[in-house]
C-alpha positions in Angstrom: 8.5 -5.2 5.3 11.6 -3.3 4.1 13.8 -5.9 5.7 12.1 -8.5 4.2 12.3 -6.9 0.9 16.0 -6.5 1.5 15.8 -2.7 1.3 18.1 -0.4 3.5 16.5 0.5 6.9 18.6 3.7 8.2 16.1 4.4 11.0 13.2 2.0 11.8 11.7 4.3 14.2 10.8 6.9 11.2 9.4 3.9 9.2 10.4 3.0 5.6 8.8 3.4 2.4 8.6 0.5 0.3 6.7 -0.6 -2.9 3.9 -2.4 -0.5 3.7 0.6 2.3 4.1 3.6 0.2 2.6 6.9 0.8 -0.7 5.7 -0.9 -1.0 2.9 1.5 -0.4 5.4 4.5 -3.1 8.0 2.9 -5.7 5.3 2.3 -5.3 3.5 5.6 -5.3 6.9 7.4 -8.2 8.3 5.6 -10.5 5.4 6.2 -9.4 5.4 9.8 -10.1 9.0 10.4 -13.3 9.1 8.6 -14.8 5.6 8.8 -15.1 5.6 5.2 -13.7 2.6 3.0 -11.9 4.3 0.1 -10.6 1.9 -2.0 -7.0 2.2 -2.5 -5.5 -1.0 -3.3 -5.5 -3.2 -6.4 -5.1 -6.9 -6.9 -1.5 -7.9 -7.0 -0.5 -11.6 -7.3 2.3 -11.6 -4.8 3.2 -15.4 -5.6 4.3 -14.7 -9.0 6.8 -11.8 -7.9 7.8 -13.9 -4.9 9.4 -16.3 -7.0 10.5 -14.0 -9.8 12.3 -11.5 -7.1 13.3 -14.2 -4.4 11.3 -12.5 -2.0 9.3 -15.7 -0.2 7.1 -13.2 1.8 5.6 -11.5 -1.4 3.6 -15.0 -1.9 1.0 -13.6 1.0 0.6 -10.1 -0.6 -2.8 -10.2 -2.5 -3.3 -6.5 -3.0 -1.1 -3.3 -3.2 -1.5 0.2 -2.8 -2.0 2.4 -6.0 -2.2 6.1 -6.2 -4.5 5.8 -9.3 -6.9 3.8 -7.3 -6.9 6.4 -4.4 -7.5 9.5 -6.8 -10.4 7.5 -8.4 -11.8 6.9 -5.0 -11.6 10.3 -3.8 -12.8 11.5 -7.1 -16.2 10.1 -6.6 -16.6 11.8 -2.8 -19.3 14.5 -2.8 -18.2 17.9 -1.8 -20.2 19.3 0.7 -21.2 23.0 0.4 
């Protein structure tokens, strides 16, 4: 993803933070995988608009993007077990 976005990739084995694959994406995806829950951590994103604007064709395929606010809202709705 980072290479497609023309971002520097110093060590691909360590992964690369991008606006699409950010810490919220990682946290939400990991949470859902481990807990078998379905937290909402993404919001709608019209990638086609930005693909043309930014000259990154791949973005036309993106319809959702991870958002810290969405993840926080989902986590706040989880009932705590006493």
